[in-house]
PDB file of N, CA, C and O in Angstrom:
ATOM      1  N   UNK A   1      -9.290 -28.404  16.441  1.00  0.00           N
ATOM      2  CA  UNK A   1      -9.313 -28.699  15.017  1.00  0.00           C
ATOM      3  C   UNK A   1      -9.771 -27.444  14.273  1.00  0.00           C
ATOM      4  O   UNK A   1     -10.822 -26.884  14.585  1.00  0.00           O
ATOM      5  N   UNK A   2      -8.998 -27.013  13.310  1.00  0.00           N
ATOM      6  CA  UNK A   2      -9.360 -25.812  12.561  1.00  0.00           C
ATOM      7  C   UNK A   2     -10.127 -26.191  11.302  1.00  0.00           C
ATOM      8  O   UNK A   2      -9.979 -27.290  10.766  1.00  0.00           O
ATOM      9  N   UNK A   3     -10.947 -25.255  10.847  1.00  0.00           N
ATOM     10  CA  UNK A   3     -11.648 -25.455   9.585  1.00  0.00           C
ATOM     11  C   UNK A   3     -11.663 -24.133   8.829  1.00  0.00           C
ATOM     12  O   UNK A   3     -11.452 -23.071   9.414  1.00  0.00           O
ATOM     13  N   UNK A   4     -11.911 -24.205   7.543  1.00  0.00           N
ATOM     14  CA  UNK A   4     -11.917 -23.004   6.719  1.00  0.00           C
ATOM     15  C   UNK A   4     -13.342 -22.636   6.336  1.00  0.00           C
ATOM     16  O   UNK A   4     -14.145 -23.490   5.958  1.00  0.00           O
ATOM     17  N   UNK A   5     -13.636 -21.348   6.443  1.00  0.00           N
ATOM     18  CA  UNK A   5     -14.940 -20.803   6.083  1.00  0.00           C
ATOM     19  C   UNK A   5     -14.723 -19.845   4.923  1.00  0.00           C
ATOM     20  O   UNK A   5     -13.850 -18.979   4.985  1.00  0.00           O
ATOM     21  N   UNK A   6     -15.515 -19.994   3.862  1.00  0.00           N
ATOM     22  CA  UNK A   6     -15.441 -19.056   2.741  1.00  0.00           C
ATOM     23  C   UNK A   6     -16.485 -17.963   2.970  1.00  0.00           C
ATOM     24  O   UNK A   6     -17.648 -18.243   3.260  1.00  0.00           O
ATOM     25  N   UNK A   7     -16.044 -16.719   2.834  1.00  0.00           N
ATOM     26  CA  UNK A   7     -16.949 -15.578   2.964  1.00  0.00           C
ATOM     27  C   UNK A   7     -17.324 -15.148   1.549  1.00  0.00           C
ATOM     28  O   UNK A   7     -16.460 -14.758   0.762  1.00  0.00           O
ATOM     29  N   UNK A   8     -18.611 -15.220   1.230  1.00  0.00           N
ATOM     30  CA  UNK A   8     -19.096 -14.898  -0.111  1.00  0.00           C
ATOM     31  C   UNK A   8     -19.869 -13.583  -0.117  1.00  0.00           C
ATOM     32  O   UNK A   8     -20.399 -13.156   0.908  1.00  0.00           O
ATOM     33  N   UNK A   9     -19.923 -12.955  -1.276  1.00  0.00           N
ATOM     34  CA  UNK A   9     -20.653 -11.694  -1.420  1.00  0.00           C
ATOM     35  C   UNK A   9     -22.134 -11.918  -1.119  1.00  0.00           C
ATOM     36  O   UNK A   9     -22.750 -12.815  -1.695  1.00  0.00           O
ATOM     37  N   UNK A  10     -22.721 -11.105  -0.212  1.00  0.00           N
ATOM     38  CA  UNK A  10     -24.138 -11.261   0.112  1.00  0.00           C
ATOM     39  C   UNK A  10     -25.065 -10.697  -0.967  1.00  0.00           C
ATOM     40  O   UNK A  10     -26.270 -10.952  -0.961  1.00  0.00           O
ATOM     41  N   UNK A  11     -24.486  -9.925  -1.895  1.00  0.00           N
ATOM     42  CA  UNK A  11     -25.241  -9.329  -2.997  1.00  0.00           C
ATOM     43  C   UNK A  11     -24.256  -8.895  -4.069  1.00  0.00           C
ATOM     44  O   UNK A  11     -23.046  -8.902  -3.841  1.00  0.00           O
ATOM     45  N   UNK A  12     -24.756  -8.520  -5.225  1.00  0.00           N
ATOM     46  CA  UNK A  12     -23.891  -7.995  -6.280  1.00  0.00           C
ATOM     47  C   UNK A  12     -23.452  -6.585  -5.921  1.00  0.00           C
ATOM     48  O   UNK A  12     -24.206  -5.844  -5.290  1.00  0.00           O
ATOM     49  N   UNK A  13     -22.231  -6.203  -6.319  1.00  0.00           N
ATOM     50  CA  UNK A  13     -21.730  -4.862  -6.052  1.00  0.00           C
ATOM     51  C   UNK A  13     -20.240  -4.783  -6.330  1.00  0.00           C
ATOM     52  O   UNK A  13     -19.625  -5.739  -6.804  1.00  0.00           O
ATOM     53  N   UNK A  14     -19.672  -3.624  -6.027  1.00  0.00           N
ATOM     54  CA  UNK A  14     -18.240  -3.395  -6.207  1.00  0.00           C
ATOM     55  C   UNK A  14     -17.553  -3.613  -4.861  1.00  0.00           C
ATOM     56  O   UNK A  14     -17.977  -3.067  -3.842  1.00  0.00           O
ATOM     57  N   UNK A  15     -16.490  -4.415  -4.869  1.00  0.00           N
ATOM     58  CA  UNK A  15     -15.748  -4.823  -3.672  1.00  0.00           C
ATOM     59  C   UNK A  15     -14.644  -3.812  -3.375  1.00  0.00           C
ATOM     60  O   UNK A  15     -13.856  -3.470  -4.257  1.00  0.00           O
ATOM     61  N   UNK A  16     -14.591  -3.339  -2.139  1.00  0.00           N
ATOM     62  CA  UNK A  16     -13.529  -2.418  -1.700  1.00  0.00           C
ATOM     63  C   UNK A  16     -12.861  -2.988  -0.467  1.00  0.00           C
ATOM     64  O   UNK A  16     -13.528  -3.312   0.516  1.00  0.00           O
ATOM     65  N   UNK A  17     -11.532  -3.111  -0.520  1.00  0.00           N
ATOM     66  CA  UNK A  17     -10.760  -3.652   0.608  1.00  0.00           C
ATOM     67  C   UNK A  17     -10.449  -2.609   1.662  1.00  0.00           C
ATOM     68  O   UNK A  17     -10.034  -2.958   2.767  1.00  0.00           O
ATOM     69  N   UNK A  18     -10.642  -1.326   1.346  1.00  0.00           N
ATOM     70  CA  UNK A  18     -10.285  -0.256   2.290  1.00  0.00           C
ATOM     71  C   UNK A  18     -11.423   0.755   2.393  1.00  0.00           C
ATOM     72  O   UNK A  18     -12.226   0.877   1.467  1.00  0.00           O
ATOM     73  N   UNK A  19     -11.502   1.482   3.514  1.00  0.00           N
ATOM     74  CA  UNK A  19     -12.595   2.444   3.699  1.00  0.00           C
ATOM     75  C   UNK A  19     -12.484   3.685   2.812  1.00  0.00           C
ATOM     76  O   UNK A  19     -13.493   4.318   2.502  1.00  0.00           O
ATOM     77  N   UNK A  20     -11.262   4.032   2.404  1.00  0.00           N
ATOM     78  CA  UNK A  20     -11.044   5.157   1.486  1.00  0.00           C
ATOM     79  C   UNK A  20      -9.749   4.893   0.722  1.00  0.00           C
ATOM     80  O   UNK A  20      -8.940   4.072   1.152  1.00  0.00           O
ATOM     81  N   UNK A  21      -9.540   5.583  -0.415  1.00  0.00           N
ATOM     82  CA  UNK A  21      -8.329   5.312  -1.218  1.00  0.00           C
ATOM     83  C   UNK A  21      -7.015   5.495  -0.464  1.00  0.00           C
ATOM     84  O   UNK A  21      -6.028   4.831  -0.780  1.00  0.00           O
ATOM     85  N   UNK A  22      -6.986   6.385   0.529  1.00  0.00           N
ATOM     86  CA  UNK A  22      -5.741   6.658   1.270  1.00  0.00           C
ATOM     87  C   UNK A  22      -5.548   5.718   2.455  1.00  0.00           C
ATOM     88  O   UNK A  22      -4.439   5.597   2.975  1.00  0.00           O
ATOM     89  N   UNK A  23      -6.605   5.060   2.880  1.00  0.00           N
ATOM     90  CA  UNK A  23      -6.563   4.227   4.087  1.00  0.00           C
ATOM     91  C   UNK A  23      -5.974   2.843   3.796  1.00  0.00           C
ATOM     92  O   UNK A  23      -6.028   2.363   2.663  1.00  0.00           O
ATOM     93  N   UNK A  24      -5.411   2.209   4.829  1.00  0.00           N
ATOM     94  CA  UNK A  24      -4.922   0.833   4.645  1.00  0.00           C
ATOM     95  C   UNK A  24      -6.106  -0.130   4.516  1.00  0.00           C
ATOM     96  O   UNK A  24      -7.213   0.195   4.945  1.00  0.00           O
ATOM     97  N   UNK A  25      -5.883  -1.308   3.931  1.00  0.00           N
ATOM     98  CA  UNK A  25      -6.955  -2.309   3.830  1.00  0.00           C
ATOM     99  C   UNK A  25      -7.463  -2.718   5.217  1.00  0.00           C
ATOM    100  O   UNK A  25      -6.729  -2.666   6.204  1.00  0.00           O
ATOM    101  N   UNK A  26      -8.721  -3.122   5.267  1.00  0.00           N
ATOM    102  CA  UNK A  26      -9.283  -3.609   6.535  1.00  0.00           C
ATOM    103  C   UNK A  26      -8.500  -4.804   7.043  1.00  0.00           C
ATOM    104  O   UNK A  26      -8.173  -4.874   8.228  1.00  0.00           O
ATOM    105  N   UNK A  27      -8.194  -5.753   6.155  1.00  0.00           N
ATOM    106  CA  UNK A  27      -7.454  -6.965   6.540  1.00  0.00           C
ATOM    107  C   UNK A  27      -6.491  -7.365   5.428  1.00  0.00           C
ATOM    108  O   UNK A  27      -6.663  -6.992   4.267  1.00  0.00           O
ATOM    109  N   UNK A  28      -5.479  -8.130   5.810  1.00  0.00           N
ATOM    110  CA  UNK A  28      -4.516  -8.708   4.867  1.00  0.00           C
ATOM    111  C   UNK A  28      -4.476 -10.211   5.124  1.00  0.00           C
ATOM    112  O   UNK A  28      -5.005 -10.682   6.131  1.00  0.00           O
ATOM    113  N   UNK A  29      -3.855 -10.961   4.227  1.00  0.00           N
ATOM    114  CA  UNK A  29      -3.637 -12.385   4.480  1.00  0.00           C
ATOM    115  C   UNK A  29      -2.778 -12.482   5.742  1.00  0.00           C
ATOM    116  O   UNK A  29      -1.753 -11.811   5.861  1.00  0.00           O
ATOM    117  N   UNK A  30      -3.205 -13.317   6.669  1.00  0.00           N
ATOM    118  CA  UNK A  30      -2.497 -13.469   7.944  1.00  0.00           C
ATOM    119  C   UNK A  30      -3.123 -12.679   9.080  1.00  0.00           C
ATOM    120  O   UNK A  30      -2.793 -12.908  10.243  1.00  0.00           O
ATOM    121  N   UNK A  31      -4.029 -11.741   8.761  1.00  0.00           N
ATOM    122  CA  UNK A  31      -4.693 -10.949   9.804  1.00  0.00           C
ATOM    123  C   UNK A  31      -5.572 -11.841  10.667  1.00  0.00           C
ATOM    124  O   UNK A  31      -6.257 -12.733  10.165  1.00  0.00           O
ATOM    125  N   UNK A  32      -5.543 -11.587  11.980  1.00  0.00           N
ATOM    126  CA  UNK A  32      -6.452 -12.250  12.908  1.00  0.00           C
ATOM    127  C   UNK A  32      -7.703 -11.384  12.997  1.00  0.00           C
ATOM    128  O   UNK A  32      -7.612 -10.169  13.167  1.00  0.00           O
ATOM    129  N   UNK A  33      -8.862 -12.008  12.882  1.00  0.00           N
ATOM    130  CA  UNK A  33     -10.121 -11.255  12.917  1.00  0.00           C
ATOM    131  C   UNK A  33     -11.049 -11.789  14.006  1.00  0.00           C
ATOM    132  O   UNK A  33     -11.001 -12.961  14.380  1.00  0.00           O
ATOM    133  N   UNK A  34     -11.892 -10.888  14.496  1.00  0.00           N
ATOM    134  CA  UNK A  34     -12.922 -11.251  15.468  1.00  0.00           C
ATOM    135  C   UNK A  34     -14.243 -11.424  14.734  1.00  0.00           C
ATOM    136  O   UNK A  34     -14.434 -10.876  13.648  1.00  0.00           O
ATOM    137  N   UNK A  35     -15.148 -12.180  15.325  1.00  0.00           N
ATOM    138  CA  UNK A  35     -16.480 -12.333  14.745  1.00  0.00           C
ATOM    139  C   UNK A  35     -17.125 -10.950  14.623  1.00  0.00           C
ATOM    140  O   UNK A  35     -17.068 -10.150  15.556  1.00  0.00           O
ATOM    141  N   UNK A  36     -17.731 -10.678  13.483  1.00  0.00           N
ATOM    142  CA  UNK A  36     -18.419  -9.423  13.147  1.00  0.00           C
ATOM    143  C   UNK A  36     -17.474  -8.252  12.864  1.00  0.00           C
ATOM    144  O   UNK A  36     -17.924  -7.114  12.731  1.00  0.00           O
ATOM    145  N   UNK A  37     -16.168  -8.521  12.770  1.00  0.00           N
ATOM    146  CA  UNK A  37     -15.212  -7.473  12.391  1.00  0.00           C
ATOM    147  C   UNK A  37     -15.389  -7.169  10.903  1.00  0.00           C
ATOM    148  O   UNK A  37     -15.616  -8.077  10.104  1.00  0.00           O
ATOM    149  N   UNK A  38     -15.284  -5.882  10.531  1.00  0.00           N
ATOM    150  CA  UNK A  38     -15.419  -5.492   9.131  1.00  0.00           C
ATOM    151  C   UNK A  38     -14.213  -5.985   8.334  1.00  0.00           C
ATOM    152  O   UNK A  38     -13.064  -5.753   8.711  1.00  0.00           O
ATOM    153  N   UNK A  39     -14.498  -6.675   7.219  1.00  0.00           N
ATOM    154  CA  UNK A  39     -13.452  -7.205   6.346  1.00  0.00           C
ATOM    155  C   UNK A  39     -13.296  -6.366   5.081  1.00  0.00           C
ATOM    156  O   UNK A  39     -12.196  -6.245   4.542  1.00  0.00           O
ATOM    157  N   UNK A  40     -14.407  -5.783   4.607  1.00  0.00           N
ATOM    158  CA  UNK A  40     -14.405  -5.037   3.346  1.00  0.00           C
ATOM    159  C   UNK A  40     -15.730  -4.290   3.225  1.00  0.00           C
ATOM    160  O   UNK A  40     -16.599  -4.383   4.092  1.00  0.00           O
ATOM    161  N   UNK A  41     -15.861  -3.549   2.126  1.00  0.00           N
ATOM    162  CA  UNK A  41     -17.117  -2.874   1.797  1.00  0.00           C
ATOM    163  C   UNK A  41     -17.619  -3.396   0.467  1.00  0.00           C
ATOM    164  O   UNK A  41     -16.830  -3.782  -0.395  1.00  0.00           O
ATOM    165  N   UNK A  42     -18.924  -3.409   0.301  1.00  0.00           N
ATOM    166  CA  UNK A  42     -19.551  -3.779  -0.965  1.00  0.00           C
ATOM    167  C   UNK A  42     -20.506  -2.647  -1.326  1.00  0.00           C
ATOM    168  O   UNK A  42     -21.430  -2.339  -0.573  1.00  0.00           O
ATOM    169  N   UNK A  43     -20.276  -2.031  -2.487  1.00  0.00           N
ATOM    170  CA  UNK A  43     -21.094  -0.899  -2.915  1.00  0.00           C
ATOM    171  C   UNK A  43     -22.125  -1.354  -3.941  1.00  0.00           C
ATOM    172  O   UNK A  43     -21.792  -1.959  -4.961  1.00  0.00           O
ATOM    173  N   UNK A  44     -23.371  -1.050  -3.645  1.00  0.00           N
ATOM    174  CA  UNK A  44     -24.467  -1.337  -4.563  1.00  0.00           C
ATOM    175  C   UNK A  44     -25.317  -0.078  -4.675  1.00  0.00           C
ATOM    176  O   UNK A  44     -25.852   0.399  -3.674  1.00  0.00           O
ATOM    177  N   UNK A  45     -25.444   0.455  -5.864  1.00  0.00           N
ATOM    178  CA  UNK A  45     -26.241   1.657  -6.120  1.00  0.00           C
ATOM    179  C   UNK A  45     -25.894   2.800  -5.147  1.00  0.00           C
ATOM    180  O   UNK A  45     -26.782   3.406  -4.548  1.00  0.00           O
ATOM    181  N   UNK A  46     -24.606   3.079  -5.002  1.00  0.00           N
ATOM    182  CA  UNK A  46     -24.074   4.158  -4.154  1.00  0.00           C
ATOM    183  C   UNK A  46     -24.290   3.959  -2.655  1.00  0.00           C
ATOM    184  O   UNK A  46     -24.092   4.885  -1.868  1.00  0.00           O
ATOM    185  N   UNK A  47     -24.696   2.750  -2.260  1.00  0.00           N
ATOM    186  CA  UNK A  47     -24.848   2.418  -0.842  1.00  0.00           C
ATOM    187  C   UNK A  47     -23.750   1.425  -0.473  1.00  0.00           C
ATOM    188  O   UNK A  47     -23.570   0.406  -1.140  1.00  0.00           O
ATOM    189  N   UNK A  48     -23.019   1.734   0.600  1.00  0.00           N
ATOM    190  CA  UNK A  48     -21.924   0.878   1.039  1.00  0.00           C
ATOM    191  C   UNK A  48     -22.393  -0.029   2.168  1.00  0.00           C
ATOM    192  O   UNK A  48     -22.928   0.437   3.174  1.00  0.00           O
ATOM    193  N   UNK A  49     -22.188  -1.322   1.990  1.00  0.00           N
ATOM    194  CA  UNK A  49     -22.540  -2.338   2.984  1.00  0.00           C
ATOM    195  C   UNK A  49     -21.239  -2.905   3.531  1.00  0.00           C
ATOM    196  O   UNK A  49     -20.349  -3.267   2.761  1.00  0.00           O
ATOM    197  N   UNK A  50     -21.121  -2.986   4.856  1.00  0.00           N
ATOM    198  CA  UNK A  50     -19.941  -3.606   5.455  1.00  0.00           C
ATOM    199  C   UNK A  50     -20.050  -5.117   5.355  1.00  0.00           C
ATOM    200  O   UNK A  50     -21.095  -5.700   5.642  1.00  0.00           O
ATOM    201  N   UNK A  51     -18.947  -5.745   4.940  1.00  0.00           N
ATOM    202  CA  UNK A  51     -18.856  -7.207   4.931  1.00  0.00           C
ATOM    203  C   UNK A  51     -18.167  -7.593   6.230  1.00  0.00           C
ATOM    204  O   UNK A  51     -17.034  -7.183   6.481  1.00  0.00           O
ATOM    205  N   UNK A  52     -18.845  -8.379   7.055  1.00  0.00           N
ATOM    206  CA  UNK A  52     -18.310  -8.712   8.372  1.00  0.00           C
ATOM    207  C   UNK A  52     -17.928 -10.182   8.466  1.00  0.00           C
ATOM    208  O   UNK A  52     -18.500 -11.035   7.786  1.00  0.00           O
ATOM    209  N   UNK A  53     -16.956 -10.460   9.319  1.00  0.00           N
ATOM    210  CA  UNK A  53     -16.483 -11.831   9.524  1.00  0.00           C
ATOM    211  C   UNK A  53     -17.578 -12.665  10.197  1.00  0.00           C
ATOM    212  O   UNK A  53     -18.123 -12.249  11.220  1.00  0.00           O
ATOM    213  N   UNK A  54     -17.906 -13.834   9.637  1.00  0.00           N
ATOM    214  CA  UNK A  54     -18.922 -14.695  10.249  1.00  0.00           C
ATOM    215  C   UNK A  54     -18.413 -15.431  11.491  1.00  0.00           C
ATOM    216  O   UNK A  54     -19.203 -15.961  12.272  1.00  0.00           O
ATOM    217  N   UNK A  55     -17.093 -15.459  11.666  1.00  0.00           N
ATOM    218  CA  UNK A  55     -16.484 -16.164  12.798  1.00  0.00           C
ATOM    219  C   UNK A  55     -15.100 -15.586  13.063  1.00  0.00           C
ATOM    220  O   UNK A  55     -14.511 -14.939  12.197  1.00  0.00           O
ATOM    221  N   UNK A  56     -14.590 -15.822  14.260  1.00  0.00           N
ATOM    222  CA  UNK A  56     -13.223 -15.410  14.587  1.00  0.00           C
ATOM    223  C   UNK A  56     -12.246 -16.366  13.915  1.00  0.00           C
ATOM    224  O   UNK A  56     -12.552 -17.542  13.715  1.00  0.00           O
ATOM    225  N   UNK A  57     -11.075 -15.854  13.570  1.00  0.00           N
ATOM    226  CA  UNK A  57     -10.061 -16.706  12.959  1.00  0.00           C
ATOM    227  C   UNK A  57      -8.968 -15.888  12.301  1.00  0.00           C
ATOM    228  O   UNK A  57      -8.675 -14.763  12.706  1.00  0.00           O
ATOM    229  N   UNK A  58      -8.366 -16.484  11.269  1.00  0.00           N
ATOM    230  CA  UNK A  58      -7.256 -15.841  10.564  1.00  0.00           C
ATOM    231  C   UNK A  58      -7.560 -15.850   9.069  1.00  0.00           C
ATOM    232  O   UNK A  58      -8.020 -16.855   8.529  1.00  0.00           O
ATOM    233  N   UNK A  59      -7.300 -14.729   8.407  1.00  0.00           N
ATOM    234  CA  UNK A  59      -7.499 -14.629   6.958  1.00  0.00           C
ATOM    235  C   UNK A  59      -6.394 -15.431   6.274  1.00  0.00           C
ATOM    236  O   UNK A  59      -5.211 -15.134   6.443  1.00  0.00           O
ATOM    237  N   UNK A  60      -6.782 -16.450   5.502  1.00  0.00           N
ATOM    238  CA  UNK A  60      -5.787 -17.267   4.806  1.00  0.00           C
ATOM    239  C   UNK A  60      -5.774 -16.992   3.301  1.00  0.00           C
ATOM    240  O   UNK A  60      -4.816 -17.337   2.609  1.00  0.00           O
ATOM    241  N   UNK A  61      -6.842 -16.369   2.801  1.00  0.00           N
ATOM    242  CA  UNK A  61      -6.873 -16.039   1.370  1.00  0.00           C
ATOM    243  C   UNK A  61      -7.847 -14.888   1.127  1.00  0.00           C
ATOM    244  O   UNK A  61      -8.923 -14.824   1.722  1.00  0.00           O
ATOM    245  N   UNK A  62      -7.444 -13.982   0.237  1.00  0.00           N
ATOM    246  CA  UNK A  62      -8.328 -12.919  -0.237  1.00  0.00           C
ATOM    247  C   UNK A  62      -8.580 -13.222  -1.702  1.00  0.00           C
ATOM    248  O   UNK A  62      -7.668 -13.131  -2.523  1.00  0.00           O
ATOM    249  N   UNK A  63      -9.816 -13.584  -2.036  1.00  0.00           N
ATOM    250  CA  UNK A  63     -10.145 -14.069  -3.375  1.00  0.00           C
ATOM    251  C   UNK A  63     -10.594 -12.979  -4.336  1.00  0.00           C
ATOM    252  O   UNK A  63     -10.545 -13.175  -5.551  1.00  0.00           O
ATOM    253  N   UNK A  64     -11.033 -11.834  -3.820  1.00  0.00           N
ATOM    254  CA  UNK A  64     -11.548 -10.767  -4.682  1.00  0.00           C
ATOM    255  C   UNK A  64     -10.519  -9.638  -4.798  1.00  0.00           C
ATOM    256  O   UNK A  64      -9.811  -9.323  -3.842  1.00  0.00           O
ATOM    257  N   UNK A  65     -10.455  -9.046  -5.979  1.00  0.00           N
ATOM    258  CA  UNK A  65      -9.570  -7.906  -6.219  1.00  0.00           C
ATOM    259  C   UNK A  65     -10.258  -6.614  -5.781  1.00  0.00           C
ATOM    260  O   UNK A  65     -11.474  -6.479  -5.914  1.00  0.00           O
ATOM    261  N   UNK A  66      -9.479  -5.666  -5.259  1.00  0.00           N
ATOM    262  CA  UNK A  66     -10.028  -4.374  -4.872  1.00  0.00           C
ATOM    263  C   UNK A  66     -10.684  -3.708  -6.077  1.00  0.00           C
ATOM    264  O   UNK A  66     -10.128  -3.708  -7.176  1.00  0.00           O
ATOM    265  N   UNK A  67     -11.866  -3.145  -5.864  1.00  0.00           N
ATOM    266  CA  UNK A  67     -12.658  -2.435  -6.878  1.00  0.00           C
ATOM    267  C   UNK A  67     -13.210  -3.353  -7.974  1.00  0.00           C
ATOM    268  O   UNK A  67     -13.635  -2.876  -9.027  1.00  0.00           O
ATOM    269  N   UNK A  68     -13.204  -4.650  -7.730  1.00  0.00           N
ATOM    270  CA  UNK A  68     -13.754  -5.600  -8.713  1.00  0.00           C
ATOM    271  C   UNK A  68     -15.269  -5.708  -8.549  1.00  0.00           C
ATOM    272  O   UNK A  68     -15.781  -5.686  -7.429  1.00  0.00           O
ATOM    273  N   UNK A  69     -15.984  -5.824  -9.670  1.00  0.00           N
ATOM    274  CA  UNK A  69     -17.427  -6.073  -9.559  1.00  0.00           C
ATOM    275  C   UNK A  69     -17.654  -7.542  -9.183  1.00  0.00           C
ATOM    276  O   UNK A  69     -17.072  -8.447  -9.780  1.00  0.00           O
ATOM    277  N   UNK A  70     -18.505  -7.754  -8.190  1.00  0.00           N
ATOM    278  CA  UNK A  70     -18.821  -9.110  -7.744  1.00  0.00           C
ATOM    279  C   UNK A  70     -20.305  -9.380  -7.931  1.00  0.00           C
ATOM    280  O   UNK A  70     -21.133  -8.469  -7.923  1.00  0.00           O
ATOM    281  N   UNK A  71     -20.614 -10.660  -8.100  1.00  0.00           N
ATOM    282  CA  UNK A  71     -22.009 -11.094  -8.161  1.00  0.00           C
ATOM    283  C   UNK A  71     -22.372 -11.736  -6.831  1.00  0.00           C
ATOM    284  O   UNK A  71     -21.495 -12.173  -6.084  1.00  0.00           O
ATOM    285  N   UNK A  72     -23.644 -11.790  -6.542  1.00  0.00           N
ATOM    286  CA  UNK A  72     -24.136 -12.446  -5.333  1.00  0.00           C
ATOM    287  C   UNK A  72     -23.549 -13.854  -5.253  1.00  0.00           C
ATOM    288  O   UNK A  72     -23.687 -14.641  -6.189  1.00  0.00           O
ATOM    289  N   UNK A  73     -22.896 -14.167  -4.141  1.00  0.00           N
ATOM    290  CA  UNK A  73     -22.319 -15.490  -3.947  1.00  0.00           C
ATOM    291  C   UNK A  73     -20.865 -15.638  -4.347  1.00  0.00           C
ATOM    292  O   UNK A  73     -20.259 -16.671  -4.062  1.00  0.00           O
ATOM    293  N   UNK A  74     -20.273 -14.623  -5.009  1.00  0.00           N
ATOM    294  CA  UNK A  74     -18.856 -14.705  -5.379  1.00  0.00           C
ATOM    295  C   UNK A  74     -17.987 -14.784  -4.124  1.00  0.00           C
ATOM    296  O   UNK A  74     -18.285 -14.114  -3.134  1.00  0.00           O
ATOM    297  N   UNK A  75     -16.920 -15.586  -4.141  1.00  0.00           N
ATOM    298  CA  UNK A  75     -16.034 -15.695  -2.976  1.00  0.00           C
ATOM    299  C   UNK A  75     -15.200 -14.430  -2.783  1.00  0.00           C
ATOM    300  O   UNK A  75     -14.708 -13.840  -3.745  1.00  0.00           O
ATOM    301  N   UNK A  76     -15.051 -14.025  -1.517  1.00  0.00           N
ATOM    302  CA  UNK A  76     -14.247 -12.847  -1.191  1.00  0.00           C
ATOM    303  C   UNK A  76     -13.054 -13.193  -0.310  1.00  0.00           C
ATOM    304  O   UNK A  76     -11.934 -12.763  -0.584  1.00  0.00           O
ATOM    305  N   UNK A  77     -13.286 -13.965   0.742  1.00  0.00           N
ATOM    306  CA  UNK A  77     -12.243 -14.307   1.718  1.00  0.00           C
ATOM    307  C   UNK A  77     -12.352 -15.763   2.125  1.00  0.00           C
ATOM    308  O   UNK A  77     -13.400 -16.392   1.980  1.00  0.00           O
ATOM    309  N   UNK A  78     -11.235 -16.293   2.644  1.00  0.00           N
ATOM    310  CA  UNK A  78     -11.247 -17.585   3.332  1.00  0.00           C
ATOM    311  C   UNK A  78     -10.669 -17.334   4.715  1.00  0.00           C
ATOM    312  O   UNK A  78      -9.577 -16.785   4.864  1.00  0.00           O
ATOM    313  N   UNK A  79     -11.442 -17.755   5.740  1.00  0.00           N
ATOM    314  CA  UNK A  79     -11.033 -17.596   7.137  1.00  0.00           C
ATOM    315  C   UNK A  79     -10.804 -18.982   7.729  1.00  0.00           C
ATOM    316  O   UNK A  79     -11.633 -19.880   7.582  1.00  0.00           O
ATOM    317  N   UNK A  80      -9.665 -19.142   8.401  1.00  0.00           N
ATOM    318  CA  UNK A  80      -9.385 -20.379   9.118  1.00  0.00           C
ATOM    319  C   UNK A  80      -9.777 -20.162  10.579  1.00  0.00           C
ATOM    320  O   UNK A  80      -9.269 -19.263  11.248  1.00  0.00           O
ATOM    321  N   UNK A  81     -10.693 -21.007  11.056  1.00  0.00           N
ATOM    322  CA  UNK A  81     -11.154 -20.879  12.440  1.00  0.00           C
ATOM    323  C   UNK A  81     -10.524 -21.961  13.291  1.00  0.00           C
ATOM    324  O   UNK A  81      -9.981 -22.940  12.778  1.00  0.00           O
ATOM    325  N   UNK A  82     -10.603 -21.770  14.604  1.00  0.00           N
ATOM    326  CA  UNK A  82     -10.010 -22.757  15.531  1.00  0.00           C
ATOM    327  C   UNK A  82     -11.021 -23.798  15.871  1.00  0.00           C
ATOM    328  O   UNK A  82     -10.727 -24.718  16.634  1.00  0.00           O
TER     329      UNK A  82
END
């Protein structure tokens, strides 16, 4: 039985889907992810924090826009687990 987990911002900051402007995004809708795999970066006061998957599964939705400012608790991803 599968269930969906929402991954929320652990703090306020700027959301980045890729490690650098030239690099591909960490994940796309449909990507299979492992537990603790990096999904995105969150920048707060020039410090980058990796956002990691809380569980293995598949990305079914990306809720945050690249370079968007997020508040603590804002939704970023939805992961479908097995």
